[in-house]
N, C-alpha and C positions, 0 to 999 in steps of 0.2 A: 503493499499499500504506500510505502514511503515514495514520494515523488509523484504519486498519481494525481491527476487533475480531474476533479469532479464537476460535472456540468459546465466544463470549460471555465471554471471560476475559482474553486476552492482547492488549493495546492497543499497536499499532505506533506508536513515537514517533520513530524516526530510522533512516535508511538507513546501513548500515556499509560493505558491500562487495558485489561481484558476481563471479561466476565462471562457468565453463562450464555448471554444472548448476543455477544459481539465484542467489539473493541472500541476504544476511544482514542482519538488522534488530535494532535495540535495541527492546525492548518493556517494558511494565509489566504486572504481574499485579494487575489490579484486584480480585481476590478476596482479596488479602493485605493486612494493615494497612500503610499507608504506601506502597502501590503499588511494591513492590520491582522492580528491573530484572531482566530476563532476556534471553537471546539466542534469537532465532527464526531458524532456518535454513529458508528457503523453497526447496525443491528441485523443479526442473521441467526437463524436457528441452526445449530450444528448437530442437532440430534437426528438420527436416522428415522425417528418416528415422524411420519408426515403430519401428525396432529400437533406437533410442536411449532410448526411454521406459523399457523394462525396465532399461537400465543405470542411469538415474537412480533408479528404484525400488530396484534392488539396492544402490546406495550408501546410500540412505535406510535400508533394512532393516539393512544392515551396521552403520552408525553407531548406529542405535537399539539393536540387540541388544548391541553392544559396550558402550555406556554403561550399559545396563541390567545387563549381566553384571558390569561392573567395580564397580557399586554405589556405595558412599559413601566411596571412598578420598579422603583429605584433600587430595590433590594432583591430582585429576582432576575436571573439571566434572560436576556431578550432573545426571542426566537428569530433567527435570520432566514432559515430555509429548511425545507424538508422535501424529500423526493424518494421515489422507488425506482430501482433498476434491477431487473431480472430477480425478483423476489428477495432483493437485498435493500434494506431501508437505511436512509441517511438522514440524520437530523443535525442541523448546523445552528449553533447558538453562541451567544456573546461569551467572549473570553474574559473572565474576571481575574485580574492580576492580584494575587494575594496568597494567603495560606489558610489551611483548614484550622478550625477551632481546636482540634485535639492537640495542635502544637502549643497551645497556650494553657492547656489543662494540666494540673499536677499529676505526676505519675506515681506508681505504687511505691517506689523506693524513696520518695521524698526528695528527688533531685531539684524539683521546682517547688516554690511556695504555693500554698493554698490561696485561693482568692479571698478578698475581703468581702464583707457583706454588701458594701456599696457596689462593688464590681458585679456581684451576683445579681443585685437588683437591676442594674443597668442591662445586663445580659437578658434577664427575663423580660423587661420592658421592650427591649429592641426586637427580640424574636417574637414575642407575643404580638407586637405591632404588625409583623409580617404575617403571622398566622391569622390574625383577625381579618386581614384582607383576603387571604387564601380561603378561609372558611366562608367568608361572605359570598364567594363565587361558587359555593356549593361543593367545594373540594377539600378532601382530607389528604394531607401529605403522605402519611403512613410510614415515613422513614426518617423521622427527626433523629439525628445523631451528630456527634461532633464532626465527623468527616463530611457531612452535608451542609455545614455552616462555614462559609468562606469569609475571612476578614479581608476586605479590599484595601490594598496598600494606599490608594490615593486619599481616602478619607476615613479609614478605619471602620467603615460600616460593615455589618455582617450581611452576607448574601445567603439566601436559601436556595440550594440547587437540588438536582436529581429528582424530577417529578415523574419518573417512570413507574412508580408504584402507587399512584394516587387512586383514591376511590371517591365516588360521589356520596354526598350526604343523603342518606335514605330517609324517607318518611316512615310514619307508623312505628316510631322508635319504641313506644310502650309495648307493642306486640313482641318485638325482638328482645327487649329487655326481659320480659317474662320467659321467652323461649330459651334464652341463654342462661337463665338464673341458675339452673342446676349444674352447669358445666364449668363455672369459673373455678371451682375448688379442685379441679383435676390437675392444675398446673402449679408447680412450685415457683415462688418468686425468685429463687436463686437461678432459675433458668431463663428469666425474662430479659435481662439486660436493659436496653432502651425500649423494648417492645412490651406493651401491656398485655395482660392475660387475655382479654377479650379479642385482641387482634390475632393472637395465635390460634384461637378456636373459630375464627372466621367472622366475628362481628366487630367491625371497626366503626368507631364513632368519633366525633370531633375531639372529645377530651382524651382520645388515645394519643393525639399529638401533645396535649398538655402533660400527660404522664411522661413522655419521652423528654420533654424539655425540663420537667422537674428533676428527672434522674440526672441530666447533665448538670443542673445547678448544684445538686447535692454532691456530685463528683468534684465540682470546682471548690466547694467549701471544705470537704474532708479529705480529698485526695485519694479516694478509692472509687474504682468503677462499680457500677450497680451489681455486676456478677460476683463481686467480691464481698458483698454485704450479706448478712444472715437475714432470714425471714422468721417471723413468729410461727411456731409450729401449728397454732390453731387458726389465727386470723390471717396468716401469710402476709402480713404487712412487713415492709422493709424496716429493719431495725438499724437506725443510723443516728438517732438523736444523742445517744450516749457517747458518740465519737465527736460530737460538736459541742464545744463549751459555750453555752448560751449565757453570757454575762450581763446583757443589757436588755431593755424592752425591745429594742430592734431585733436582737438575736432571737428572743422568744417568738415575736410576731412572724419573723421571716421563717423560723422553723415550722410554725403552724401552717403557713402558706405552702411551704414545700411538702410538708407531710400530707396535706390535703391534695396537692397536685398528683402525688404518687400513690394514692390509696389503691389497694388491690382491686376492690369492687368499683367499677367505673361509675356506679350509681351514687357513690359516696364522695366522688371527686367534684371539683368545680365542673359545671356543665358547659361552660363556654369560656372563651378567651376574655370576654368583657368582665366576667366575674373575677378572674384572676387579676386583671388590671385594676379593677375597683379595689381589691384587697391591697394591692401594692400602693395605690394612691394614698392609703392611710399612713404609709411610711414616707410620704413625699416631703414632709417637713425636714427630713434629714438630708443634708446635701450629698449628692452623688457625684463623685469626680468622673471626668471623662476617661473612659478606658481606652488607652492607646497601646495596643499590643499586649494588653493584660498586665497584671502586676509582675508577671514573670519576665518582663522586658525582653520579649521575643524580637530579635533583630529582623528588620524588614528592609527591603530595598526602596529607595525613594524614587519609584517609577510610577507615573500616573497610570490610572486604569485605562484600558483600551475599550472603546465602545464604537459602534457602527452607526453611521448616519444613513441608514437605508431601511426600507420597509421589508418585512419578512417575505421571502420568496417561497410561497407555498406552491410547490409544483405538484405534490401528491394531494389529492382531494379526498381526505378521509371522511367517511360517512357512517362509521360503525360505532362511534362512541356516543353515549347518551349523557350529556352534561347539562346542568341547568343553564337557561339562557337569559335569565333576568338577574343582573348583579344588584346587590343591596345599594340603595340610594344614599345611605349615610356614610359610605366609605369612599374616600378620595384616593385616587391613584396618582402617585407622584411620578412625573415623567423623568426619564433618564436624561441627564445633562450630557449633551454630546460634546466631546472634546477631541482635539487632534489626536491622531493615532501614531505615535512615534514607534519606530522599530525597536524591538527588544533584542539586545545583543548580549553575548558573553554569559557571565555568571547569572545575570538577571533572569534570562529565559530558563537556565538550568534549574534554579531554585524554584521558579514558578511551576515548571513542569513536574518537579519532584513533589510539590505539594498537591498539584492537581492529580497526580497518580493516586493519591489517597482519596482526594475529595470527590472526584468525578467517577468513581467506580459504579458500574451498573448495579441496579438494585438487586440485593440478594438477602432477603429477610431470613434471619437465623431462626429456623424452626427446630428446636431441640425436643419438643414434645409432640406426640401424635394424639390427635383427638378422635375418639371413637364416634363423634357426632358428625364427621364430615360427610358420610353417606346420607345422613339425615338432612344436612344442609342442602345437598343436591336434590333430595326428594322434596324438600320444602320449596326450593327454587322452581322445580318442575310444577309443583302445585300452583305457585304464583303465576307461572307462565300460562298454564291452562286456564287460570281464573282471569287472565287478561292483563296482569301487571308485569309487562315485559321488562321494564327498567329495574323493578325490584328483583325479578328473577335473575337477571344478568348480574346485578350487584351481589346477590347472594352467591351465585356460582363463581364469580371472580374472587370472592373472599376465601375460597378454598386454596390453601397454600400449595405451592408447586411441588412440595415433597410428598404430598398425599397420593395414595394409590388411586384415588378417584379424580385426580387433577386432569389427566388426559380426557377422561369421560366428560368432565365439566367443560373443558375448552371445546370439545366437539359439540356438546349440547348448545353452547353459546352460539357457535357458527350456525348450527341448524335452526335454532330459534330465530335468529336475525333473518335468515333467508326465508323461512316459512312464514314469518310475520309479515314481511313485505309482500309475499305472494298472496297471503290471506287478505291483506288490505286491497290489493288489486282485484282479487276475485270477488270480494264482497262488493266492490264498486261496480263490477260487471253484473252482479245480482241486482243491485239498486237500479242500474240503468235499464235492465230488462223489465223490472217492475214498473218503472216510470213510463216506459214505452209500451206497457201493456202486452208484452210478449210473455204470457203466462207460463208456457212450457219451458221457455229458456230460463225463467227464474229458477225452476227446479233443477234444470241441467247444470246451470252455473253454480248453484249452491252445492251440488255434489262434488265440485272441483276444489272446494276450500280445503286447505290442509287440515290435518287432525288437531285443531286447536279448539277446545271447548268453547272458549269465549266467542270466536268468530262463527263457529257453526251454530251456536245458539242464536246469534244475531240474524244469521241467514234464515234459520228456521222460523223466526217470527214473520219474515216476509213470505215464506212458503205457506204458512198457515193463512195469511191474509188472502192469498190467491187460490186457496183450496177450492172454492166454488167454481171459479173459472177453469181450473185444471180438470175438475170432474166433468164440466160441460164439454170441454175439448176432447176428453177421453171418450165420452159417449159418441161424439161425432166420428172420431177415428175408429171406434169399434163398429159402428154402423157401416162405414166404408169398407172395413175388413169383411163384414158379412156379405156385402154386395160382390166383392171380388171372389169370395169363396163360392158363391152361387154360380159364378161364371167359370169355376174350376181353375181360377188363377190364384193358386195358393201362395205363390211367391209374392205377388202384390199384396195379398191379404196379410201375410206375415210382416211385410214392411210397414203397413199401417199399425199393426199391433206393437211393433218395436218402438214406435214413437210415443207410446203411452207410458208415462213415468210410473215407477213403483209407488209413488205417493198418491196415485189416483184411487178413489174408493172402489172402483170396479176392477182392481188389479187381480183379484182372485179369478174372475171370469176371463180376464185377459190371459193369464197363465194357462188356464185350461184350453183356450182356443189356440194358443201357441203350440201346445203339445198336439192337439188334434190336427191342425193345419200342417204341422211338420210331418206327421205320419202320412197324411194324404198327399203331401208334396213328394214324398219318397215313392209312394205307390204310382203316382203319375209319372215320375221319372223312369221307373222300371217299365211302365207301359210304353213310353216314348222310345226307350232303348230297344224293346222288342219289335216295335213297328219298324224301326230303322233296320234291324236284322232281316225282317221279312222282305222289305224292299230291296235290300242288297242281294238277297237270294234270287230275286228276279232281274238282277243287273240294273235296277233303278237306283243307281248310286246318288243321283241328284236328289231324289225324293228322300232317300235315307239320310242324307246330310241335313235336310231341312228338319227332320225329326230330332236328330242329334243336337242341333243348335238350340232347340227348345228346352233341353234338359238344364235345369237351374244349377248353378254352382253350389257346392256344399252338400249335395246329395251323394248317396253311395254310388249311383249310376254315372255320376259326372266324370269320374276318372276313366271309366271304360269308354264313355262317349268321346273323350278327348283323343284317345288312341284310335278309335274307329274313324274319326273325322280325317285324320292324316291318311289312313289306309284307303278310305273311299275316295278321297280326293285324287290319289294316285291311280286308282282303278278307273275313275271317270276320265282322267286324262288319257289313259291307254285306249279306253273305249272310243273316245273322240278321235284319237290318232288313227285307229283302225278304220273308223267310218269315213275318214277323209283321205286315206292313202289309196292311190290307184293300184289295180292288179299288177303283179310283177311282169306279166306277159307284155304289158304295155310299156315297160321300162326298156329303153334302148341303151344298152351298155356300149361304150366305145370299143371299136375293134382295134386289136393290137396288130400293128403292121408285121408282116412276115419278114424275116431276115433273108436278104438275097443269098442264093446258094454260093455265089462266088465270094461271099464275104469271108474274111479270115477270122472274124470274131467267133469265139466259142459261145453257143447258146444252149441252155438246157432244154430238154424236151417239154417241161411244164412251165415255160416262161410266161405264158398267158394266164393271169390269175382270174380271169373273168368267170370261169365255171365255179371256182371255190367261193367267190363273193356271192354269186347267186344262190349257191347252196346254203351259205350261212344265213342269208336273209330269209330264205324259205323256212329254215329250222326255227329262227327267232319268231316269225309270224305264226307258225304252227303252234309253238309253245305258248305264245301269248293268247292265241284263240282258245287253246285248251284251258288256260287259267280263267278266261272270261266265262267259259261254259261250265266251269266247275262250281259246285255248291260252296258256300262260305266255309263249311267244315272241311271240305277237300282242299280248298285254297289255303287254309291255315296249316294243314299237314304237309302240303307240297313244299319242297326246298325252293328257296329263293334263287332265281337265275340271274346271272350277271351277263348281259349281252356284251 
């Protein structure tokens, strides 16, 4: 890939990272002055399972739509382009020059200092501000962790990256809260890390992001990662307060906020970002210093961030993701300030790429626990789909983690649901059109073409019931026409009328009886026509025999024999016509072969003249042909075929 030019514009210059669904590269936009840097995500399914390709495509569409939807927020990478080429997907986004937040967090051995309370408060306020905007767009990030928070060198602002694992905020939360109530206690807190319990079992909600951010804040305060902390054996709550020396009112209040952010049961956490911000505002009277590189004094390069002054180049037109379309009116989006794009050289690019290798990794949610309820999730999603809630069904199916045994089945179901749903919509519109145009029988015919989705089939059946009287009236008309054709012994035409009567007609029992009766009579008539053809052929009336054979309807047992006899009788009729129009051989004057002069020196055989043999061969051929014409059909079938 290094050196490859994508879409004639994006030049790949360096490999950054690889994941389960593809690779990430640093590229240059050669269409922009100074060749500014950008990030290229190359998404491709490397699995041999063909069902994994839709999963890669789904992730690509999801992140593309999410970045496009989020627009130009000052702390979210801007989408520059996305396109598909030979089932390989490329996403180009803004390059943020900086380092991942994990470079500022204290590590286990205590090499770096823990953060102050003021620094933690500022971290919470800044990231919560980003999440408030993201959640207002109906999106849950689902992968809040230090590697996905980048501090931009230019202004020390935090950027939230990697939107490849987002989920939409689902409605009817009370139903799912009750549904998942019994499953939360199956997972130990020591296995969670930055991922809350409900997300591991398939139910992600907005405060799942709040949990992850709270875990990061606790790590900053005490210097231990969430996986290193112990959980209460009964409540499964993270035990961390004893490691934090709360000496002031600020300490106590901050500890209460963080504890509530990381409650094991999501119903006991803050339910929204605004609730957390409101709690933090109570600490606003305490001055919060500006955090520049963290208290750990992380060294950064004095290089301005690189942004692009161009609109996103959306080449691929994704239509498979269902996202909310109405953003909240009370959230303001801050536009990105466009700056000149200087070239990054030397060590600057090297450090930037090293930090991006950590921060821009493709989404890989750590699933260390297996939930027995995952098949139930898929069953519940199927029920929602049949009930008519497509978005809810897809959201549930997408919540099944990729390590699950039912994950491929869930992805295949999502593809099938989307395709059948669009087909059902189009087919139902055809039903409505036939209904409005008073084409009653077509209403029934089109309704039967609707895919097996209970919701759409029930809607179509409502229209079918409305036209039931008209269907019965037309069925009686068709049945009467079938009776008339049967009286004329035209059972083929009678059956065609009966076939037009739908099974929804009230007279369907009589129709089925008549179909059996007329089919039997049609077979009898076909056998009669075939026998008549044999009788005429025995009298050398091949033309009359052909007329009977052509009346035998397709689909009958006699039809195959008729097809074979048609070819045979056509050939015999041709011979008969030839014999009738050919003059007698005695009238044929064959050319005389001149005699060779006696004084000629050329050697001539005694039987040089072939005239006698030619006449003999012609006589034998005509005699044999005449014998075949005079033979009965049975004798003709036994006689060997001659090749003149």
